[in-house]
N, C-alpha and C positions, 0 to 999 in steps of 0.2 A: 484469340491468343492461346487458349487451352488447346484448341484444335492443332495449331502449329507445334506447340510444345509436345503434344501427344505423339505426333509423327516423329519428332526428334527422338523421343524416348524409345519408340518402337524399333528404331534402327540403331540407336547409339546408347543402349542401356549400360553396357560395360564401361564405355568412356565416361558416362555420367558418374558411375560409382567410383571409378579410379580418380577422376578429377575431384570429386567430393572428398575422397580420402586424403588426397594431397592438401586440399584447402583446409580440412579440419586439423591436420597436423601443423600446418603453418599458423592457422588461427589460434590453436592451442598454445604454441610456443610464444606467440605475440601477446595473446590475451591474458596469460597468467601473470604478466607484469603489470596488469592494470591496478593491482592493489597498492603499488607504490606511487600511483598517480592520483589516488582518490583523496578528497578532502573529508574532514570530519565536522565541518561547520555548516553554514548555509541556512540558518534558521531565521535570519532577519530579512526585512525588506529595506533595501538601501535608501528608499525614499521616505521611510517613516521617521517620525521625530526622534524615537529612541536610537535609531541607527545614526541619524545626523548628529545627535548629541554625543554619541560615543566617538564618531569620527572627528568631530571638532575638539572633543576633550583630548583625544590622542594627539591631535595636532598642536594644541596649546599647552597642555599639562603632561602629556603622556597619560596612558590609561590609569584612571583611579578607581575603576570598578573593582569590587571585591570578587576576585575570580576563584581564589582558594582560601579556605579557612582551616588553618592547621591547629589542632588541639594537642598541647603537650601536658602530660600529667605525671606527677611524682607521688609515690605513696608515702614518702617521708618528708619531702621538702614542700614549703609553700612558696607562693609567688614572691614573697618578700625576702626569701633567702638568696644571697648573692650567687651561690653555686647553681641554683635553678636558673637564674637569669643568664649566668655564664654559659651553661649548657645550651640554652635556647639560642643565644646570640652566636655561639660557635657554630651551631648547625646552620643557621640562616646565612652565615658568612660564606658557607660553601656553595651557595646557590650560584650557578653559572652566570657570569657577567653578561648583561644585555638581554637576559630573559625576562626580567621584571621591570616595572616602572615605579613600584611602591611596595614597601614592606613595613607594616605597622605592628608594633608590639605594645602591650599594656604599659611598658616602662617609658616608651617614647611618646605615647598619646596621653598618658595619665588618665586613661578611661577605665574606671572601675568595672564597667560592664564587660571588659575583656578578661576579667578574672572570675573563676568559678565561685559559686556560693560557698564552697568549703575551702577555698583559697589554694587548693592543690593542683589546679589546672589553669592554663592560660590559652588565649587565642592569639594566633599570629595571622594577620590579614595580608594577602599577597595579591597584587595586581600584575597581570601578565603583559609583557610587551608584545607588539604585533599590530600591523596595520589592518589585519582582517582576522576572521575566526580561524582560518586555516593556519596562519602563522602563530596565532595564540595557542592553537592545539599542539603545534610542534614544540613551542616553548614549554607548554605544560608537561609534555613527555620528557623534557630535559630537567625540569624543576623537581617533579615529584620524587624521583629516586634519591634526591639529595636531602630530603626533608626528615628522614628518620634520625631521631636524636638518641645518642648513646646514653643509657641510663634513664630515659624517659619513655613512657608509652606515647605513641604518635598515632593520631587519627586525622584524616584529611576529608573535609567537607567542602561545600561550595559548588557552584554550577559546573566548573570544569571537571571536578571529581565525579559529578553525576554523569556528564557527557562521556567521560572515559569509561565509567562503569557500564553505561548503556551499550557503548560500542563493543566492549569486551564480552559482555553477557550475550548480546545478540549474536556475535560471531560464534561463541561456544554453543549457544542454543541451536543455531543453524546447522552446525556440524553434527550435533547429537540428533537433531530432527531428521537429517538426511540419512544417518546411519539406521534410524528406525523406519522411516517411511519408504526408502527405496526397496528393501526386501519385502515389505508389505505390498507395495505396488506390484512387484514381480509376482508374488503369490496370487494376488487378486487377478492379475492379468492372465495367469495360468487358468484360473477358475472361469474367467470370462471367455477366453479364446480356446480353451481345452487343448492348447498346443504350445510347446516350449518355444518353437521358432516364432510363431505369431506373437507370443507374449513378450519376446525380446524386442519387437519392433518399436513399441512406445519408448522403451529405455533408450534405444538407438536415437530416435528422433529427439528425445529430451536432451540427451547428452550433447548432440550436435548443436541444438538450439542454445544451450547454456554456453558452450565454448564459443560459438559464433557471436553471441551477444556480448560476451566479455571482450572479445577483440574489437567489436564496433564501439563499445563504450570507451575503450582505451584510445581509439581514434578521436572520439569526441573530447577527451581530456586535453587534447592539443589545442582546442579552440576555446576552452573555458573550464571552470572548476566543476567537477562532478563529485557528488557526495558518496561516501562509502555505502549509504543506504540503497543505492541503485542495485547493489548486489542482491539485496533481499528480494526485490521484485523480479530480478533475472532468475533467481532460484525458483521462485513461486510460479511465474508464468512460463518460464522455459520448460520446466518439467510438467507443469499442470496442463498447459495447452497442447504439449506434445501428446499427452494421453488422449485428449479429446480428438485431435486431428488424426492420430494413428488409428484410433477406434473407428472413426468415420470412414477412413480410406480402406482399412483392412476389412471391416465388416461388409462394405459394399463390394469389394473385390471378391471376397469369398462367396457372397451371395450370387454375384454374376457368374463366377467360375462354376458354382454348383449347378447352374442351369444348363451348362454346356456338356456335351458328351466327353467321357473320360479319355477317349482315344483321339480327341480333336487336338492336334498339335498347335493350332492357332488360338486355342481357348484362352491362354493367358493374355495374349495381345487383345483379343476381343473384350475380355473382362476389364483390363486396365483402361481401355479406351472408354468404355461405358462409365467406369468408376471416376475417371478424371472429369468427364462431362457432367457428372451428377454430384457425387460426394466431393470431387475436386473443386467444382464451382462453389459448393457450400463452404468448404474450407477457405477458399479465396475471399469470399464475402465476409465470412466470420473474422478472418484475420484483419481485413480492412476495418471492420467495426470495432474490434478490440483495440487495434492500433490507434484509431481515431479517438476512442475514449481515453486511452492513456496519453495521447498527444495533447489532450485538453489540459493536462496538468502544466503544460508549458506556459499557460497564461499567467501563472502565479509568479511573483517576483522572488519568492523564497527559493534559493538554490536547492534546498532539501527536496521540495516538491517537484521542481523541475527535473532533478536527478532521478526521481522515481519515474517520471515520464520518459526520460532517456532509456532507462533500463527496461521499462515495459514495452516501449515501441521496438527497441532492438530485439528483445526476446521474441516478440510476436512475429516480426517480419522474418527473422531467421527460422522460426518454427514453421511458418507457412511455406517458405522457400524449401525447407527440408522435406516437409510433407508432400510437396508437389513435384519434387525432383528426385531426391535420394530414395525416398520410400517407394514410389512407384517403380523406379529402376530396379531396386532390390526385389520387389514383388515380381517383376517381369523375369528376372533371372531365376528366382525360386520356382515360379510356376505353381504347380500343385504342392510342391514341397513346403509351402507356407504352413501346411498342416502337419509337418514332420514333428516328431516328438509328442505325439498325441498322448493325452492323459489316459491312464488305464481304463477309466470308465467310458471313454469315447472311442477306444480302438475298435475298428471294424464297423463303426457307425458313420453314416454320411453327415456332412456338415449341415446343421439344421437351417432351414430357410423359413423365415417368417412368412406365413401365409397371410391372407387378408381377413382372417376370421378368428384370430387367436385371442388370448386373454386381454391384451391391451385394446384390441378393437371392441371386445365386448364391454370393457370398462367405458370406452368412449361412447358407445351407443347407449349405455345405461345413463351416463351423464347427460347426453343430448335428449333423452326422453323427458328430463326435468331440468332444463337449463336454468330457469329463473331461480328455483330453489337452491340449486348447486351454487350459482353465482352469489346469491344472497348470503348463504352460510359461509362460503369461503372468504368473500370480501369482508363480511362482518368479523370473521375470525382474524384475518390479517390486520384489519384496522385496530382491533382490540390489542393484538400483540404489539402493534406499532405505537399505541397510545402513550407509553412512558416517554417516548421521544419528544412529545409536545412540551414536557417540562425539563428538557435537558439544559444543563449548564456547561460552559466551556472553560477550558484552561490550557495550560501548557505543561511541559515536562518539569518535574522537580524530583527530589530524592525518593519520593514514595513510589515511583514507577519501578524502582529497583527491588530485587528480593531483599527481605529483612536481613539476610546474612551478608549482603554485599558491603564491602568496607565503607563506601560513601554513604550508604543508608545508615549503617551503624554509627558513623561519625556524626551525621545530622541528628540522630536521636540523642546522642550524648550531648551535643551542642544545646539542644532544646531542654534537656533535663538538668544539665549541670550549670547552665548560665542563665537560668530564668526562662520566662516565656519566649517563644520564637518571635523574632523581629524581622521586619522588612525595611528596605531602604530605596530611595530614588536619588539620583544625581541631578542637580539643577544647575544649568550653565547660564550665567548672566554675562552679557556683553558690556560689563562695566566693572570698574574697581572703586568707584566713588563710595567712600565709607557711608555717607548719609543715605544714598540710594540703596546700597546693599543692606544696611540695617533696617530700612523701612520695608523692603521686600521680605527680608527674613522674618520680621515681626508679623507681617501679614500672613506668610506661609505657615507660621506656627499656629495661627487661628483656625486653620483648616481642620474640621472635625476628624479626630483620630490621630493626628500628627503629634508625636511626643516631643520631638526636638528637630531643629534645623540649625546646622552649624557649618562653618566654613571649612572646606577641605584643602583648598589651595587658591592662590590668587596671583595674577600677574598685573602689569600696568594697565591692561585693557580688558580683563575678564576675571570672573570669580566663579569658583566651583563650590556649590553648597551640597549638603547631603541631608535629606529629610528622613526621619526614622519614625516607624509606628509599630504597634504590636500586631502579630499575626503572620500567617503564611503569605508568601508573595502571590499565590495563585487564587486567593479568595476574592469574592466579589467586593468585599469591603476594601481590600488593597487596591483593586482596580478603580474603585470609586474615589479613593484618596488621590490617585494619580490624575484622574479626570478633573477633580476639584483643583488640584495644584495647577494643572494646565489652563484652567479657566481664569486663573489670576493674571492680571496684566503685570508685565515686568516693569523695571525702571524705564521711564519714558515711554510707557505702553509698548515696549518691545515684546516680541514673542520669545518666551523662555523655553529652551530645549530641555526636555526631561527624559532621562534614561534610567536603566535598571531593570531588574527581572519583571517587576509588575508592569512597568511601562512597555517592556518588550511584549508581554502578553496582550496588553491593551491594543498595541499596534498590530500584532499578529491577527487578532480577532477582527479588527477593522479591515485589514488587508484581505482576509479571506472573505469577509462579507461583501467587499467591493468586487472581488474577482470571481466569486462563485457563480453569479449569474452568467458571466461570459463563458465559463467552463460548461455550465448547463446548456447554454444556447448552442455552443459548438457541438456538444454531444448529441443533442436532440436533432439539430439540423442535419448532421451527418447521418444519423440513424434513419431519419425520414427519407433522405435522398437515396441512400444505399438500398434500403428495403424496397423503395419504389422501383428502382432499377432492377432489383432481383425479381419482384413479383407483379409489377404493373398495377399495383393497387395503392390508393391513398388511405384506405381504411385500415389495412393490416399494419402499416407502420405506426399509425396512431395507437392502435390496440396494443402493439408490442411495447411502446413507450409506457403506456398505462400499466401493463402487466409488470414491467420492470420496476416501476415506481412502487407498486404494491409489495413485491417481494423484498426490495431493498429497504423500504420503510419498516417492514416487519423485522428485518435484521437490525436496524438501528434502534428499534424499540427494545429488542432483547439486550443489546449491549448497554443501553441506558439503564435498564432495570438491573442488570448484573453489575456493571462497573461503575456507573455514576451513583446509583442508589445503594450499592453495597451488598446486594444479595449474593449468596453462594460464595462468599469470601473464603470460608473454611474449606469448602469442597474444591474450589479451583486454586486455592493457595495464593492469595494476593491480598493486598491492603487497599481498600477503596480510597481514592482521592476526593470523592464527592463531585467529580466533574469528568467530562471526556476530554482527552487531548484533542484539540481542534484539528490538527493536521491529519490524523489517522483516518477519520471518516471520509475525508476528501480522497485519500488514497483508495480506501475501500470502495467508494462510489465509482471511481474510474474503472477499477477491476471488475466490480460486480455488474456494471452496465455492459461491459464487454462480454463477460461470461454468460450473462442472461441472453444477450443477443446471439451468442454462439448457439445456444440450444434452440432459440426461436427460429433462427435461419435454418437449422438442420431439420426441425419439425416442419416448417412451412414449405421447405423445398420438396419434401416427399408429398405433402398435401397438394402443392401446385402441380407436381408431376402427375399425380392421379387425376386431378381436375382436368388437366390438358388431355390426358389419355382418354377420359370419358366424353370429351367434346364430340358432338355429332351423334351421340348415342340415342337421342330422343328422350332421355330421362328428364324429369322435372329438375330445373336448376337447383332447387333447394334440396332435393334428394341427392343429386349429384354432389352437392357441397358436403352434406352429412356423410356420404360414403367416402369422399376424398379425405375428410377429417379423420374418420375411423381408420382408414388404411394408413394415413400418415402417422397416426399415433401408434398403430400396430408395428409399422416398419421401424419406428425410431424409439419406441418406449424403452425397450431393453437396452439399446445402445446409450441413450441419454442417461438413464439411471446408472448404468455401468460406468459411464464417463464421470458422472457426478460422484459416484462412490469412490472411484480412484482419485479424483481430484480432491475429494473430501479428506482422504488419507494424507495427501500432500499438505493441504491447508491445515488440517487438524494438528499437524506437527507444531504449528505456530502456537497453538493453545497450551502446549507444554512449556512454553518459554517462561523464564523468570521475570521478564519485563512485562509490566502490566499492559502497555499499549500493544505489544506483540501478541499477548494472550487475547486481548480484545479483538485484534484482527482475525486471529484463528477462530475464535468462537463466533464472531459476527459473520464472517464469510462462510463458515460451515453451515450456520442456520440458513442464510440466504440461498446457498447452493442447493441444499436438500429441499427447501421449500419450493424453489424455482423448478427443480428437476422433477418433482413429484406432484405436489398439489397444483401448481400453476400449469405446468405443461400437460399433465395427464388429465386434469379435470377442469380447471378454469378456462384454459384456451379452447377446448372442445365445446364447453357450454357457451362461451362467447361467440364462437364461430357458428354454432347452430342458430343462435338468435339472429345473427347478422345474415345468415343464408347467402344468397347470391350477391348481397352487397359487400361481402368480403373482398370481392374481386373488382369492385367498382373504381373507376377513375373518370374525371371529367373528359369530355371529348378531346380537347387539345392535348392533355396529358396522355390519354390513351393512344393517340396517334404518335406522340413522341416516343412512347414505350414500344409501340409496334416497330418503330424505326431504329431506336437506339437501345432498347431494353436488352438485358443479358439473359438469354434463355438457355435451358439445358438442350444439348443436341443429342 
């Protein structure tokens, strides 16, 4: 395939560039409209008890969930003053019709808990209309602007205020991050490539990747809901992998070009041919592995996680296509002008070519002289760093993920301080309205340890909606235990009682992830093993690669547990620890980190395999051949891998400046994994392991060996 495509490029480079330009313009015009088609929900599993409860509740009663909690405060009036009540009721009367299903005030419920301890503030509880989260989000956008009361201070808390705060903060953080990281990426590219023209290539590939992925995601929105969070992963991978792929292609092109005579007019064609058959092959396999890792997110029923998969797969595929079409076509047209705009310190000097005996090779040989000691020290260190992850606790999003100054966070703090200790609730849906049965079940539910009260919210001729209340945050283990205890109770007539609410959502989310995670892992590992076998003809190297990935990713998860779950470095990083990790974000991190780790693994092993094949028939002892191949591979890729990791670290590091705790966690965790993987693992642990394995690195059983000889994908 690459052979045929190379021939097309050699004769049609200008047509490829012109066609790509037209495609980018069209995709840009189409893709920019994707933001109007993205949803803001998708956090639930439609088959979970909490989702079924909410769907049935909406069908029978209209939603009675507490979606917004509006706090109205007067400095002069108390809740008992008629004028205070009049101001509040006048305000809520202005809420657009059809956007809510229930509005509760302390005067209609007679609930003293909805009045602050100093009597100068009240709560108004609002349930949003909508058959799904996307429609509720739209209604929330209509309701919120109407809630500001004249003459009263107004604060809005509740889950939808948090969701909106997260969306708005993430959007502004991404814009700020891009303004900071893009100039830094360009500056670092100049330092790495020593040439302005070469440094602009990663930016070009990244820009096309992002534009193309946005257009593809808009196409996907016509077939199902896609979350706005897909844009996050498009921004991350679109630019991040563009840096990797452009580095791999350009570095190999310049290396091959420098080997040929200056006056050879065919040099660019020869160089690009070799580049596509070596680095191009590596980029192709890397893209498949990253796309496979991201596609594994599609096994989850939560649309939020599936959307991250959509964004990741589209960004990777467009990035690979751009790196193998537009970039080599541009390089062909530029020829040796790829080095135009040389930096002052590089003018008049030839492009450096890594020989086989540089600093990286010396490091590899030093490691391979004491492989057991190196492996023991590094593995012990990584396991130590990973150890906090053994005690991790999980949860979901609440107001504490927001910056302390964000309105929804401020409102939640006021709610907890002014109305007594924080409380949590669960809705219990009974398929009966029989007074005796309902009373008996209510009395039993009240005996569950921790439950303060269970009262009727609404009732029809065939169903009853109850609400249980207890002290504490909805994301604590104690709250999840109460939900599980309530679910263990038999309903009237031994029926199954559907239970929903924030705590129930979290219980179901964790159960869903636990159920689907093995499938995700199985898909990723299987695809990795198959692709790496096809690339290198070994069954040993793929297994080793999976183990290496596991070590670096575990270390990353240990760091984020120590920092974000256990609360270290709160002041330095500017966040408030929730005491747990948001369960969805490590899943997202896992998919990306597996892909990126394999990216570097494939690039390194490609050069090692290339040298191994080149030395075949030399008569050298296979173990010595192996050690030399490893050293040369490390030498040829060490600078490029660390440069790619550094550039990608800048892009990812921008996430660590976010005001959202889980975005900050992604930035810090991926930064750690990336730097560990590109330095300690690739430069030291991999050489030590491959030295110990010796000729067994390239072993495969006879039938598989014969299959690879026939179907394996080799460099030409």
